C-alpha positions in Angstrom: 69.5 71.9 153.0 69.7 70.0 149.7 72.5 67.3 149.7 74.2 68.7 146.7 74.6 72.1 148.2 76.0 70.6 151.5 78.5 68.8 149.2 79.4 71.9 147.2 80.2 73.7 150.5 82.3 70.8 151.5 84.2 70.9 148.4 84.8 74.5 148.4 86.3 74.0 152.0 88.8 71.6 150.7 87.0 68.3 151.8 86.6 65.4 149.6 84.6 62.1 149.3 86.4 59.3 150.9 83.9 56.5 150.1 80.1 56.1 149.1 78.0 53.8 151.0 74.4 52.5 150.9 73.0 55.1 153.4 75.9 57.3 154.2 78.9 59.0 152.3 82.1 59.4 154.2 83.6 62.9 153.7 87.2 63.7 154.9 88.9 67.1 155.5 92.5 66.5 154.7 93.9 69.5 156.8 92.6 68.0 159.9 92.0 64.4 159.1 88.3 64.6 160.5 85.9 62.1 158.8 82.2 62.8 158.8 79.2 60.6 157.6 76.7 62.5 155.3 73.5 60.9 154.7 72.2 59.9 151.3 69.0 61.8 151.5 68.0 64.4 148.9 67.0 66.7 151.7 69.3 67.1 154.8 67.8 68.9 158.1 69.5 72.2 158.8 70.7 71.1 162.2 72.5 68.1 160.9 74.0 69.9 157.9 75.2 72.6 160.3 76.8 70.0 162.5 78.5 68.3 159.5 79.9 71.5 158.4 81.1 72.5 161.9 82.8 69.1 162.5 84.5 69.1 159.2 85.6 72.8 159.9 83.8 73.9 156.5 81.8 76.8 157.8 
């Protein structure tokens, strides 16, 4: 999955970028308070993208 597609799905679910790091960005779901690290690669493997969406309740 492309990183921009994953970020778009996170924004649609109400999540927002908390901070940007060198190798990861931290995204937060304000409804649940869950924070998840998203790698800064252009392409993110499908199982990892699904886990990130599931953990942030953005499925």
